[in-house]
C-alpha positions as CSV (number, residue, x, y, z in Angstrom):
1,M,-4.7,9.6,14.5
2,N,-7.2,6.8,15.0
3,H,-5.8,3.9,13.1
4,D,-8.9,1.8,13.7
5,D,-11.1,4.0,11.5
6,Y,-9.8,6.2,8.7
7,D,-11.9,9.0,7.3
8,D,-12.4,8.6,3.6
9,K,-11.1,12.1,3.0
10,Y,-7.8,11.2,4.7
11,I,-7.4,8.1,2.5
12,I,-8.2,10.1,-0.7
13,E,-5.6,12.7,0.2
14,V,-3.0,10.0,0.9
15,L,-3.7,8.4,-2.5
16,R,-3.8,11.7,-4.3
17,D,-0.4,12.8,-2.8
18,A,1.3,9.4,-3.7
19,K,2.8,9.5,-7.2
20,T,5.9,7.3,-6.6
21,V,5.4,4.2,-4.4
22,A,8.1,1.9,-3.1
23,M,6.5,-1.5,-2.6
24,V,8.5,-3.5,0.0
25,G,7.8,-7.2,-0.5
26,A,6.8,-6.9,-4.2
27,S,6.7,-10.3,-5.9
28,A,7.5,-11.3,-9.4
29,N,5.0,-14.2,-9.0
30,W,1.9,-13.3,-10.9
31,N,-0.5,-14.9,-8.4
32,R,0.7,-13.0,-5.3
33,P,-1.3,-10.2,-3.9
34,S,1.6,-7.7,-4.2
35,F,1.8,-8.4,-7.9
36,F,-1.9,-7.7,-8.4
37,A,-1.6,-4.5,-6.3
38,M,1.4,-3.3,-8.2
39,K,-0.2,-3.9,-11.6
40,Y,-3.4,-2.2,-10.6
41,M,-1.6,0.8,-9.1
42,Q,0.5,1.2,-12.3
43,Q,-2.6,1.1,-14.4
44,K,-4.0,4.0,-12.2
45,G,-0.9,6.1,-12.9
46,F,1.3,5.4,-9.9
47,R,4.9,4.6,-10.4
48,V,5.6,1.6,-8.3
49,I,9.2,0.6,-7.5
50,P,9.5,-3.0,-6.4
51,V,11.7,-3.6,-3.3
52,N,12.7,-7.2,-2.7
53,P,16.3,-8.4,-2.1
54,G,15.4,-11.9,-3.4
55,V,14.8,-10.6,-6.9
56,A,16.9,-7.4,-6.9
57,G,18.2,-6.5,-10.3
58,K,15.3,-8.1,-12.1
59,E,12.3,-6.4,-13.6
60,I,8.8,-6.7,-12.2
61,L,6.1,-5.3,-14.4
62,G,8.6,-3.1,-16.2
63,E,10.3,-1.7,-13.1
64,M,13.8,-2.7,-11.9
65,T,13.6,-4.3,-8.5
66,V,15.9,-3.0,-5.8
67,A,17.0,-4.7,-2.6
68,S,16.2,-1.9,-0.2
69,L,14.7,1.6,0.1
70,D,18.1,3.2,0.3
71,E,18.9,2.1,-3.3
72,I,16.0,4.2,-4.7
73,E,17.4,7.5,-6.1
74,D,14.1,9.2,-6.9
75,P,12.0,10.8,-4.2
76,I,9.5,8.3,-2.6
77,D,6.0,9.5,-1.8
78,M,4.7,6.3,-0.2
79,V,6.2,3.1,1.1
80,D,3.7,0.2,0.8
81,I,4.6,-2.6,3.2
82,F,3.8,-6.2,2.0
83,R,5.7,-7.7,5.0
84,N,4.6,-8.8,8.5
85,S,3.9,-6.5,11.4
86,E,7.2,-7.1,13.0
87,A,9.2,-6.3,9.9
88,A,7.1,-3.2,9.4
89,G,9.0,-1.5,12.2
90,Q,12.4,-1.5,10.5
91,I,10.8,-0.8,7.1
92,T,9.1,2.3,8.6
93,D,12.4,3.5,10.1
94,D,13.9,3.0,6.6
95,A,11.0,5.0,5.0
96,I,11.6,7.9,7.4
97,K,15.3,7.8,6.6
98,A,14.5,7.7,2.9
99,G,12.4,10.8,3.1
100,A,9.1,9.2,2.3
101,K,5.9,11.1,3.1
102,I,3.6,8.2,3.7
103,V,3.9,4.7,5.2
104,W,1.1,2.3,4.2
105,M,0.9,-1.1,5.9
106,Q,-1.1,-3.7,4.0
107,L,-4.0,-5.8,5.2
108,G,-3.1,-7.7,8.3
109,V,-0.1,-5.5,9.0
110,R,-0.1,-3.2,12.0
111,N,2.7,-1.8,14.1
112,D,1.5,1.0,16.4
113,E,5.0,1.8,17.6
114,A,6.3,2.2,14.1
115,A,3.3,4.3,13.2
116,K,4.0,6.7,16.1
117,R,7.7,7.0,15.0
118,A,6.5,7.8,11.5
119,E,3.9,10.3,12.6
120,D,6.4,12.0,15.0
121,A,8.7,12.4,11.9
122,G,5.9,14.1,10.0
123,L,4.7,11.1,7.8
124,R,1.1,10.1,7.3
125,V,0.4,6.4,8.2
126,V,-2.3,3.9,7.1
127,M,-2.4,0.5,8.6
128,N,-4.2,-2.8,7.9
129,R,-5.6,-1.5,4.5
130,C,-4.8,-2.1,0.8
131,P,-4.3,0.9,-1.4
132,K,-5.6,-1.1,-4.4
133,I,-8.9,-1.9,-2.5
134,E,-9.2,1.6,-1.1
135,Y,-8.6,3.3,-4.5
136,A,-11.2,1.0,-6.1
137,R,-13.7,1.7,-3.3
138,L,-13.3,5.4,-3.2
139,Y,-13.2,5.9,-6.9
140,G,-16.3,3.8,-7.7
141,E,-14.6,0.8,-9.3
142,L,-15.9,-1.8,-6.8
143,S,-19.4,-1.2,-8.0
144,W,-18.3,-2.6,-11.4
145,H,-18.2,-6.0,-9.7
146,G,-21.6,-5.5,-7.9
147,I,-20.0,-4.6,-4.6
148,N,-21.8,-1.7,-2.9
149,S,-24.6,-2.0,-5.4
150,H,-26.9,-3.9,-2.9
151,V,-27.3,-6.6,-5.6
152,I,-24.4,-8.8,-4.6
153,T,-24.0,-9.5,-0.9
154,S,-22.4,-11.9,1.5
155,K,-25.3,-11.7,3.9
156,R,-27.9,-14.4,4.0
157,R,-31.4,-13.4,2.8
158,K,-34.0,-13.2,5.5
159,Q,-36.5,-16.0,5.2
160,A,-40.0,-14.8,4.5
């Protein structure tokens, strides 16, 4: 697998096959990226189980937070990692042990050794991407905000 460039079909299949997501590093703080991602994914029909030992036993967006993946009793389709690249190694090993089918490492998170272990165990892996952003991009929601419309751009206009 080329983890520098994912085919859209691959990402679509991963998102389609993920119904239950364990979000490691989920935050109860409304202005943290993991909170936004969790809320968005819930609104799109995913069940997102927050994993964070600092707030275990408390609810985040209606779901009880657990301290670790091994506390989740339901089958896990995807583990979404909101931790640093080094921590992603152990979390990936825990995801393999928990029987997850997919390991997704968030923007800025990449651990090639962990990805290889996961793939060798039969899991699909996505690194340095956000499922919220990918879902919106692939299902046409980014265009609601002018992105991909060729109307709004970050590029400077060429001077005439």
